[in-house]
C-alpha positions as CSV (number, residue, x, y, z in Angstrom):
1,X,74.9,-32.9,21.7
2,X,71.7,-31.2,23.0
3,X,71.1,-27.6,21.9
4,X,68.7,-24.9,23.0
5,X,68.5,-23.4,19.6
6,X,65.0,-23.6,18.1
7,X,64.2,-23.8,14.3
8,X,62.9,-20.7,12.7
9,X,59.1,-20.7,12.1
10,X,57.9,-19.1,8.9
11,X,54.7,-17.5,10.2
12,X,53.5,-16.8,6.6
13,X,53.2,-20.6,6.1
14,X,51.0,-21.2,9.2
15,X,49.2,-18.0,10.0
16,X,47.1,-15.4,8.4
17,X,49.0,-12.2,8.9
18,X,46.8,-9.8,7.0
19,X,44.1,-7.9,8.8
20,X,40.6,-8.9,7.8
21,X,38.4,-6.4,6.0
22,X,36.2,-4.4,8.3
23,X,33.1,-5.8,6.7
24,X,34.2,-9.3,7.4
25,X,33.8,-8.7,11.1
26,X,30.0,-8.9,10.6
27,X,30.4,-12.6,10.7
28,X,31.4,-12.5,14.3
29,X,29.0,-9.6,15.2
30,X,25.9,-11.6,16.2
31,X,28.0,-13.9,18.5
32,X,29.8,-11.1,20.2
33,X,26.7,-9.0,20.6
34,X,24.6,-11.9,21.9
35,X,26.9,-12.7,24.7
36,X,27.7,-9.1,25.5
37,X,24.2,-7.9,25.8
38,X,23.1,-11.1,27.5
39,X,25.7,-10.4,30.1
40,X,24.5,-6.9,30.5
41,X,20.9,-8.1,31.0
42,X,22.1,-10.4,33.8
43,X,23.7,-7.5,35.5
44,X,20.4,-5.7,35.5
45,X,18.4,-8.8,36.7
46,X,16.4,-6.8,39.2
47,X,15.8,-3.7,37.0
48,X,13.5,-5.4,34.6
49,X,12.5,-2.3,32.7
50,X,16.2,-1.4,31.9
51,X,16.9,-5.1,31.2
52,X,14.3,-5.2,28.5
53,X,15.5,-2.0,26.9
54,X,19.1,-3.3,26.9
55,X,17.9,-6.6,25.2
56,X,16.0,-4.8,22.5
57,X,19.0,-2.7,21.7
58,X,21.1,-5.8,21.5
59,X,18.6,-7.6,19.2
60,X,18.5,-4.6,16.9
61,X,22.3,-4.5,16.7
62,X,22.4,-8.2,16.0
63,X,19.9,-7.7,13.2
64,X,22.0,-4.9,11.8
65,X,25.1,-7.2,11.9
66,X,23.1,-9.9,10.1
67,X,22.0,-7.3,7.4
68,X,25.6,-6.2,7.0
69,X,26.8,-9.8,6.7
70,X,24.1,-10.6,4.1
71,X,24.9,-7.6,2.0
72,X,28.6,-8.4,2.1
73,X,28.1,-12.0,1.1
74,X,25.6,-11.0,-1.6
75,X,28.2,-8.6,-3.2
76,X,31.5,-10.4,-2.5
77,X,30.6,-14.1,-2.1
78,X,31.4,-16.4,0.8
79,X,33.0,-14.7,3.8
80,X,35.5,-16.7,5.8
81,X,37.2,-15.9,9.1
82,X,39.4,-18.5,10.9
83,X,39.9,-17.8,14.6
84,X,43.4,-17.6,16.0
85,X,44.8,-16.6,12.6
86,X,45.5,-20.3,11.8
87,X,44.9,-21.3,8.2
88,X,42.0,-23.8,7.7
89,X,41.5,-26.6,8.6
90,X,43.6,-26.1,11.8
91,X,41.8,-23.0,13.2
92,X,38.1,-22.7,14.1
93,X,36.5,-21.4,10.9
94,X,33.4,-19.3,10.5
95,X,32.2,-19.4,6.8
96,X,29.1,-17.4,5.7
97,X,27.9,-18.3,2.3
98,X,24.4,-17.3,1.0
99,X,22.7,-20.2,2.8
100,X,24.1,-19.2,6.2
101,X,23.8,-15.5,5.7
102,X,20.2,-15.8,4.6
103,X,19.2,-18.0,7.5
104,X,21.0,-15.7,9.9
105,X,19.2,-12.6,8.5
106,X,15.7,-14.2,8.9
107,X,16.7,-15.4,12.4
108,X,17.6,-11.9,13.4
109,X,14.2,-10.6,12.2
110,X,12.4,-13.4,14.1
111,X,14.5,-12.8,17.3
112,X,13.7,-9.1,17.3
113,X,10.0,-9.7,16.8
114,X,10.0,-12.2,19.7
115,X,11.9,-9.8,21.9
116,X,9.4,-7.0,21.1
117,X,6.4,-9.2,21.8
118,X,8.0,-10.2,25.1
119,X,7.7,-6.6,26.3
120,X,4.0,-7.3,26.9
121,X,4.0,-11.1,27.2
122,X,6.7,-11.6,29.8
123,X,6.0,-10.2,33.2
124,X,8.6,-9.0,35.8
125,X,9.1,-12.5,37.3
126,X,9.8,-13.9,33.9
127,X,12.4,-11.2,33.2
128,X,14.0,-11.6,36.6
129,X,14.4,-15.3,35.9
130,X,16.1,-14.7,32.6
131,X,13.9,-14.4,29.6
132,X,16.0,-11.8,27.8
133,X,19.4,-13.2,28.8
134,X,18.3,-16.7,27.6
135,X,16.8,-15.1,24.4
136,X,20.1,-13.4,23.6
137,X,22.1,-16.5,24.3
138,X,19.8,-18.6,22.1
139,X,20.1,-16.1,19.3
140,X,23.9,-16.2,19.5
141,X,23.7,-20.0,19.4
142,X,21.3,-20.1,16.4
143,X,23.1,-17.5,14.4
144,X,26.5,-19.1,15.0
145,X,25.1,-22.5,14.0
146,X,24.2,-21.0,10.7
147,X,27.7,-19.5,10.2
148,X,30.1,-22.0,11.6
149,X,32.4,-23.9,9.2
150,X,33.3,-26.6,11.6
151,X,31.1,-29.6,12.3
152,X,32.1,-30.0,15.9
153,X,31.4,-26.3,16.5
154,X,28.0,-26.9,14.9
155,X,27.5,-29.3,17.8
156,X,28.7,-26.7,20.3
157,X,26.3,-24.1,19.0
158,X,23.5,-26.6,19.1
159,X,24.3,-27.1,22.8
160,X,24.4,-23.4,23.4
161,X,20.9,-22.8,21.9
162,X,19.5,-25.9,23.6
163,X,20.7,-24.7,27.1
164,X,19.1,-21.4,26.4
165,X,15.9,-23.0,25.2
166,X,15.7,-25.2,28.3
167,X,15.8,-22.0,30.4
168,X,13.1,-20.4,28.3
169,X,10.7,-23.3,28.2
170,X,10.5,-23.6,32.0
171,X,10.0,-19.9,32.8
172,X,7.1,-19.9,35.2
173,X,7.8,-23.4,36.5
174,X,4.2,-24.5,36.0
175,X,3.4,-28.2,36.0
176,X,2.5,-28.2,32.3
177,X,5.7,-26.4,31.4
178,X,7.9,-28.9,33.3
179,X,6.1,-31.8,31.7
180,X,6.7,-30.3,28.2
181,X,10.3,-29.4,29.0
182,X,11.0,-33.0,30.0
183,X,9.8,-34.3,26.7
184,X,11.6,-31.6,24.8
185,X,14.8,-32.2,26.7
186,X,14.9,-36.0,26.5
187,X,14.3,-36.2,22.8
188,X,16.8,-33.4,22.0
189,X,19.5,-34.9,24.2
190,X,19.1,-38.2,22.3
191,X,19.4,-36.4,19.0
192,X,22.4,-34.5,20.3
193,X,24.1,-37.7,21.4
194,X,23.6,-39.3,18.0
195,X,25.0,-36.1,16.4
196,X,28.1,-36.3,18.6
197,X,28.6,-40.0,17.7
198,X,28.5,-39.0,14.1
199,X,31.1,-36.3,14.6
200,X,33.4,-38.8,16.3
201,X,33.1,-41.2,13.3
202,X,33.8,-38.3,11.0
203,X,37.0,-37.4,12.7
204,X,38.1,-41.0,12.8
205,X,37.7,-41.3,9.0
206,X,38.7,-37.8,7.8
207,X,41.1,-36.6,10.5
208,X,39.4,-33.2,10.3
209,X,36.2,-31.5,11.4
210,X,36.3,-28.5,9.0
211,X,33.3,-28.9,6.7
212,X,35.1,-27.6,3.6
213,X,38.0,-30.0,4.3
214,X,35.6,-32.9,4.7
215,X,33.8,-32.0,1.5
216,X,37.0,-32.0,-0.6
217,X,38.2,-35.3,1.0
218,X,34.8,-37.1,0.9
219,X,34.9,-38.2,-2.8
220,X,38.2,-40.1,-2.4
221,X,37.0,-41.7,0.8
222,X,33.5,-42.6,-0.3
223,X,34.0,-46.3,0.1
224,X,36.3,-46.1,3.1
225,X,34.9,-46.8,6.6
226,X,31.3,-46.4,7.7
227,X,30.6,-43.5,5.4
228,X,27.0,-44.3,4.8
229,X,26.4,-45.1,8.4
230,X,27.5,-41.6,9.3
231,X,25.0,-40.2,6.8
232,X,22.2,-42.2,8.4
233,X,23.2,-41.1,11.9
234,X,23.1,-37.4,10.8
235,X,19.8,-37.9,9.0
236,X,18.3,-39.5,12.1
237,X,19.8,-36.9,14.5
238,X,18.8,-33.8,12.6
239,X,15.5,-35.3,11.5
240,X,14.6,-35.6,15.2
241,X,15.8,-32.0,15.9
242,X,13.7,-30.8,12.9
243,X,10.6,-32.8,14.1
244,X,10.4,-35.0,10.9
245,X,8.2,-38.1,10.9
246,X,8.3,-40.4,12.8
247,X,10.5,-38.5,15.3
248,X,8.1,-35.5,15.8
249,X,5.9,-36.4,18.8
250,X,8.0,-34.2,21.1
251,X,7.1,-31.0,19.4
252,X,3.3,-30.7,19.8
253,X,3.8,-32.1,23.3
254,X,6.1,-29.3,24.3
255,X,5.6,-26.2,22.2
256,X,2.2,-25.3,23.6
257,X,3.5,-25.2,27.2
258,X,5.7,-22.0,27.5
259,X,4.7,-18.4,27.1
260,X,3.6,-17.4,23.6
261,X,6.7,-15.3,23.0
262,X,8.8,-18.4,23.7
263,X,6.7,-20.8,21.6
264,X,6.9,-18.3,18.7
265,X,10.7,-18.2,18.8
266,X,10.9,-22.0,19.0
267,X,8.6,-22.4,16.1
268,X,10.4,-19.9,14.0
269,X,14.0,-20.9,14.7
270,X,14.8,-24.2,16.4
271,X,13.5,-26.7,13.9
272,X,15.0,-24.6,11.0
273,X,18.5,-25.2,12.5
274,X,17.9,-28.9,12.0
275,X,16.9,-28.2,8.3
276,X,20.0,-26.0,7.8
277,X,22.2,-28.8,9.2
278,X,20.7,-31.3,6.8
279,X,21.2,-29.0,3.8
280,X,24.8,-28.3,4.8
281,X,25.7,-31.9,5.5
282,X,24.0,-33.6,2.6
283,X,24.6,-30.9,0.0
284,X,28.0,-29.6,0.9
285,X,29.7,-32.6,2.6
286,X,27.9,-35.8,1.4
287,X,26.1,-35.1,-1.9
288,X,26.6,-38.7,-3.0
289,X,25.0,-40.1,0.1
290,X,22.1,-37.7,-0.3
291,X,21.4,-39.3,-3.7
292,X,21.4,-42.8,-2.1
293,X,18.9,-41.5,0.5
294,X,16.8,-39.4,-1.8
295,X,13.8,-41.8,-1.9
296,X,13.8,-42.3,1.9
297,X,14.0,-38.5,2.5
298,X,11.1,-38.0,0.0
299,X,8.9,-40.6,1.8
300,X,9.7,-39.0,5.1
301,X,8.9,-35.6,3.7
302,X,5.5,-36.6,2.3
303,X,4.5,-38.4,5.6
304,X,5.7,-35.4,7.7
305,X,3.7,-32.8,5.7
306,X,0.5,-34.9,5.5
307,X,0.4,-36.2,9.1
308,X,1.3,-32.8,10.4
309,X,-1.6,-31.2,8.6
310,X,-4.0,-33.9,9.6
311,X,-2.8,-33.5,13.2
312,X,-3.6,-29.8,13.0
313,X,-7.2,-30.5,11.9
314,X,-7.7,-32.8,14.9
315,X,-6.6,-30.3,17.5
316,X,-8.9,-28.4,19.9
317,X,-6.1,-26.2,21.4
318,X,-4.9,-23.4,19.0
319,X,-1.4,-23.7,20.3
320,X,-1.1,-27.4,19.7
321,X,-2.7,-26.8,16.2
322,X,0.2,-24.4,15.4
323,X,2.7,-27.0,16.6
324,X,1.4,-29.5,14.0
325,X,1.7,-26.9,11.3
326,X,5.3,-26.4,12.2
327,X,5.8,-30.2,11.6
328,X,3.9,-30.1,8.3
329,X,6.2,-27.3,7.1
330,X,9.3,-29.4,7.9
331,X,8.0,-31.9,5.4
332,X,7.9,-29.3,2.6
333,X,11.5,-28.3,3.4
334,X,12.6,-31.9,3.3
335,X,11.0,-32.4,-0.1
336,X,13.5,-30.0,-1.7
337,X,16.4,-31.8,-0.1
338,X,15.1,-35.1,-1.5
339,X,14.8,-33.6,-5.0
340,X,18.3,-32.1,-4.8
341,X,17.7,-30.1,-8.0
342,X,18.2,-26.4,-8.5
343,X,14.4,-25.7,-8.4
344,X,13.8,-28.0,-5.5
345,X,16.5,-26.6,-3.3
346,X,15.4,-23.0,-4.3
347,X,11.9,-23.9,-3.1
348,X,13.2,-25.3,0.2
349,X,15.3,-22.2,0.9
350,X,12.5,-19.9,0.1
351,X,10.0,-22.0,2.1
352,X,12.3,-22.1,5.1
353,X,12.6,-18.4,5.2
354,X,8.8,-18.0,4.7
355,X,8.1,-20.6,7.5
356,X,10.4,-18.8,9.9
357,X,8.4,-15.6,9.5
358,X,4.9,-17.1,9.1
359,X,5.1,-19.6,12.0
360,X,6.4,-16.9,14.4
361,X,3.6,-14.5,13.3
362,X,1.0,-17.2,13.7
363,X,2.1,-18.0,17.2
364,X,2.1,-14.3,18.1
365,X,-1.4,-13.9,16.6
366,X,-2.4,-16.9,18.7
367,X,-1.3,-15.0,21.8
368,X,-3.4,-12.0,20.9
369,X,-6.4,-14.2,20.1
370,X,-6.1,-16.1,23.4
371,X,-5.8,-12.8,25.3
372,X,-9.0,-11.5,23.7
373,X,-11.0,-14.7,24.1
374,X,-9.6,-15.7,27.5
375,X,-8.9,-19.2,26.2
376,X,-7.0,-21.2,23.6
377,X,-9.6,-23.9,23.5
378,X,-11.6,-24.0,20.3
379,X,-14.5,-25.5,22.1
380,X,-14.9,-22.2,24.0
381,X,-13.6,-19.8,21.4
382,X,-15.7,-17.2,19.7
383,X,-16.7,-13.6,19.6
384,X,-13.5,-12.2,18.1
385,X,-15.0,-10.5,15.0
386,X,-17.4,-8.5,17.2
387,X,-14.5,-7.3,19.4
388,X,-11.8,-6.8,16.8
389,X,-12.8,-7.0,13.1
390,X,-9.4,-5.7,12.1
391,X,-7.9,-8.8,13.7
392,X,-9.9,-10.9,11.3
393,X,-8.1,-9.3,8.3
394,X,-4.7,-9.9,9.9
395,X,-5.6,-13.5,10.6
396,X,-6.8,-14.1,7.1
397,X,-3.5,-12.7,5.7
398,X,-1.5,-15.2,7.8
399,X,-3.9,-18.0,7.0
400,X,-3.6,-17.5,3.2
401,X,0.2,-17.2,3.5
402,X,0.6,-20.4,5.6
403,X,-1.7,-22.3,3.3
404,X,0.2,-21.3,0.2
405,X,-2.5,-19.1,-1.4
406,X,-1.8,-16.1,-3.5
407,X,-0.9,-13.3,-3.3
408,X,1.3,-14.1,-0.2
409,X,4.7,-15.5,0.3
410,X,3.8,-19.2,0.8
411,X,2.6,-19.7,-2.8
412,X,5.9,-19.2,-4.6
413,X,8.1,-21.8,-2.8
414,X,5.2,-24.4,-3.1
415,X,5.1,-23.7,-6.9
416,X,8.8,-24.3,-7.1
417,X,8.6,-27.5,-5.1
418,X,5.7,-28.9,-7.0
419,X,7.4,-28.1,-10.4
420,X,10.6,-29.7,-9.1
421,X,8.8,-32.9,-8.2
422,X,6.9,-33.0,-11.5
423,X,10.1,-32.4,-13.5
424,X,11.7,-35.6,-12.2
425,X,8.5,-37.6,-12.3
426,X,7.8,-37.9,-8.6
427,X,4.1,-37.1,-9.0
428,X,3.2,-38.5,-5.6
429,X,5.4,-36.0,-3.8
430,X,3.9,-33.1,-5.8
431,X,0.4,-34.5,-4.8
432,X,1.5,-34.6,-1.2
433,X,2.5,-31.0,-1.3
434,X,-0.8,-29.9,-2.8
435,X,-2.9,-32.1,-0.4
436,X,-1.0,-30.8,2.6
437,X,-1.7,-27.3,1.6
438,X,-5.4,-28.1,1.3
439,X,-5.4,-29.7,4.8
440,X,-3.6,-26.8,6.2
441,X,-6.2,-24.4,4.8
442,X,-9.0,-26.5,6.4
443,X,-7.3,-26.5,9.8
444,X,-6.7,-22.8,9.8
445,X,-10.2,-21.9,8.4
446,X,-11.7,-24.1,11.1
447,X,-9.8,-22.1,13.7
448,X,-10.8,-18.8,12.1
449,X,-14.5,-19.7,11.9
450,X,-14.6,-20.9,15.6
451,X,-12.7,-18.0,16.9
452,X,-14.2,-15.1,14.8
453,X,-17.6,-16.1,13.6
454,X,-19.0,-18.0,16.4
455,X,-20.5,-15.8,19.2
456,X,-18.8,-16.1,22.6
457,X,-20.6,-16.8,25.8
458,X,-20.7,-13.8,28.0
459,X,-18.8,-15.4,30.8
460,X,-15.9,-16.3,28.5
461,X,-15.2,-12.7,27.6
462,X,-12.1,-11.4,29.2
463,X,-11.1,-7.8,29.8
464,X,-8.4,-7.0,27.2
465,X,-6.7,-3.7,26.8
466,X,-5.4,-3.0,23.3
467,X,-3.3,-0.2,24.7
468,X,-1.4,-2.7,26.9
469,X,-0.8,-5.0,23.9
470,X,-0.2,-2.6,21.1
471,X,3.5,-3.5,21.1
472,X,2.8,-7.2,20.8
473,X,0.3,-6.5,18.0
474,X,2.8,-4.3,16.1
475,X,5.3,-7.2,16.1
476,X,2.7,-9.5,14.5
477,X,1.7,-6.9,12.0
478,X,5.4,-6.3,11.0
479,X,5.9,-10.0,10.3
480,X,2.6,-10.1,8.3
481,X,3.8,-7.2,6.2
482,X,6.9,-9.1,5.3
483,X,4.9,-12.0,4.0
484,X,2.7,-9.6,1.9
485,X,5.8,-8.0,0.4
486,X,7.4,-11.3,-0.4
487,X,4.2,-12.5,-2.0
488,X,3.6,-9.4,-4.2
489,X,7.3,-8.8,-5.1
490,X,8.8,-12.3,-5.1
491,X,11.6,-11.7,-7.7
492,X,14.3,-10.6,-5.3
493,X,13.5,-13.5,-2.9
494,X,13.5,-16.1,-5.7
495,X,16.8,-14.7,-7.0
496,X,18.4,-15.1,-3.6
497,X,16.9,-18.6,-3.2
498,X,18.2,-19.6,-6.7
499,X,21.7,-18.4,-5.8
500,X,21.7,-20.4,-2.6
501,X,20.5,-23.5,-4.5
502,X,23.3,-23.0,-7.1
503,X,25.9,-22.8,-4.3
504,X,24.5,-25.9,-2.6
505,X,24.6,-27.8,-5.9
506,X,28.2,-26.7,-6.5
507,X,30.1,-26.9,-3.1
508,X,33.4,-26.1,-4.9
509,X,32.8,-22.4,-4.4
510,X,32.4,-22.9,-0.7
511,X,35.6,-25.1,-0.5
512,X,37.6,-22.6,-2.5
513,X,36.4,-19.7,-0.3
514,X,37.7,-21.5,2.8
515,X,41.0,-22.8,1.3
516,X,41.7,-20.7,-1.7
517,X,42.8,-17.5,0.0
518,X,44.9,-19.3,2.5
519,X,46.7,-21.2,-0.3
520,X,47.5,-18.1,-2.2
521,X,48.8,-16.3,0.9
522,X,50.9,-19.4,1.9
523,X,52.5,-19.4,-1.5
């Protein structure tokens, strides 16, 4: 006989009933703030001055949320929040360990610097057509990608940041921009498609998309289904997104086309999301597959760093030169992933944070130099030292840092990576790291000598008001100061990198953070 009575549901067995700690809300702060302030900027589309002020306030608050999250994770360990109060793996999980919190913090710094630079670099037309709303949307997507604990939602946040980046790269609608945007869009859409195919395979094998759940099930299912095929798909997809060899041609063909503020943000953030995804997937979820692919990753790393540095030497446009340096840095980050050791991963994490800061600063410096010279063409460059000797000092600081020369931040992660390669006997990878540093130095010193020491033709000199660009210059100086601090006082930064590396090499702590508390509460 049919009955309308329903069985009792024990909510304690299915839902989290306890309120999360107030500090745990920092994990959702950047996402909420990004969308909220982006919407406010859209409402002020015609009031470009107020829109910019709203955006800067939003970026500052996002950075403060990132700082709060980083300090919380540093003190208390991995922070987990599952949406809808469902226990993992059923709810959508945000999980901030030291890797995600560190990357999110550096991204917040870069985003704020790019937003400040945009106050002088982006005109009223660019603001009306969405620079600041797109920037806030992109920052929300980037930060959420670093913090999500669900592989499908990693795909979702990739889509969010890509949509925002498509809007940013075509601001101005110039022919060169549209050409660069086409190359950027097509290659990234191919990579995204491969990523989605990999996610579908994952769900078919594991029946879950929670990263921690996949990580704890992976050892038992190592020989079940196309496990290695999925790893190859992810390596190919994220290698393309990170601009690793031989999938890097799209980056130098597109990053020089938008406004400098946009190029700087792209260089500092977007390829690093690809590196983060590779670290998360191959160290947390598929460590055994990483071991099988270690030699291939090492070869790709060496070719990426060397060919990127050689490409930089061959360039006559300063913006394209910087694009090749971004590629070369990706090779160094992949080297630590290939090694998989404590020291190698520590070097990769430290270098990733360094690269996010230094490449953003170099692009911002490029904008200042181009404004002073009236050109980005090294064939016409010159006269900068006579006009701005102080800029030469700033440029040398960034050159030394990018080349890995003391006493700046770039030297320490390279030491870690070289030592890590030597410790396991991969001398050719250590040699590639050192040679790429030498080639990077040659490319940047060549740019410096052409731009600063060579006299400029009188007709090439452009009127340039430092008063109008002091905000942009201050953003560049602020990032340069960070690389000086990290170079002179590296101990705290190395300690954080070591802790990230230890967590990556032992994903058990990440898995227990996601499932341990729920299990205890359920019991």
